[in-house]
C-alpha positions, 0 to 999 in steps of 0.5 A: 845833591852830592851824587850827580853825574858831574860829581861822580866823574870828578870822584872817579878822577880821585879813585883812579889815582891809586890804580895809576900809581899801582900800575906804574910801579908794577913796572912792565910795559902793559902796566905802564900803558894801563897807567897812561890810559887811566890817566888819559881817561881821568884827564878827559873826565876833567873836561866832561864833569864841568861840561855836564854840570853846566849843560844839565844845570847840576852845578853844585858847591860840592862840585866846585869844591871837589873839582879843583881838589881832584885836579890837584890830587891827580897832578901832584900825585903823578908828578911825585911818582914820575920824580920818584922813578926818575923820569923827572930829574935834575933841574926839572925837579924844581919845576915839579916842586913849584907846581906842588908848592903852588897847589898847596898855597892855593888850597890853603888860600881857598880854605882860609877864604872859605872860613871867611865865606869867600869863594875863589872862582876858577879862572880860564887861565887856571883851566889852561894851566891844568890842561898843560900840566896834564898834557905834559904828564901824559908825555912823561908817562909815555916817555917812561914806557919808551925810554929810548925815545928821548924826543917824547921825554923832551916834549914832556919836559918842555910842556912841564916848564910851560905848565910851571910858568903858567902855574906861577902866573895863576898862583900870583893872580889867586894870591892877589885876589885873595889879599884883596878880598882879605883886606876888603873884608877886614876893612869892612869889619873895622868900619862896622865896629866903629 
């Protein structure tokens, strides 16, 4: 069943993205505040969609596919927005690029393995990585509202780099998992041919 409550929450996270971006680009305090509140609500749905899916036994293949996609779209879009408006500058852009590159690589890996009818499970480390990214981005959105309060920006940047290291750690784990599964699948097919 595609449209259950967990999937609706996940879809709401995707549909919130253009509104967050539009509010942020309006540029006044209230629009920035609205963008930040929408982002925080979107982050909260990330917890509740999985929680409700498990509690109500509404875990579905569609939900397993959609949840990480929604997270990647939300985080990637807002990072690009913050980079484009100068909240993330200089060497910190490298951190944002690492996060974006990892998301693209893991998405490609998921797609490739799906063609082989293999599933990449979401690990608890990946969930912590996403939570760290979302906390960092929340701080950076608040920092954009209060540019004179550098401490908020600094907290956001510190957590951005923590997220970068978690991103590298989880990305390497996913790649190792994918390579092993591909190697096993290839070996099995070769044995069956012989």
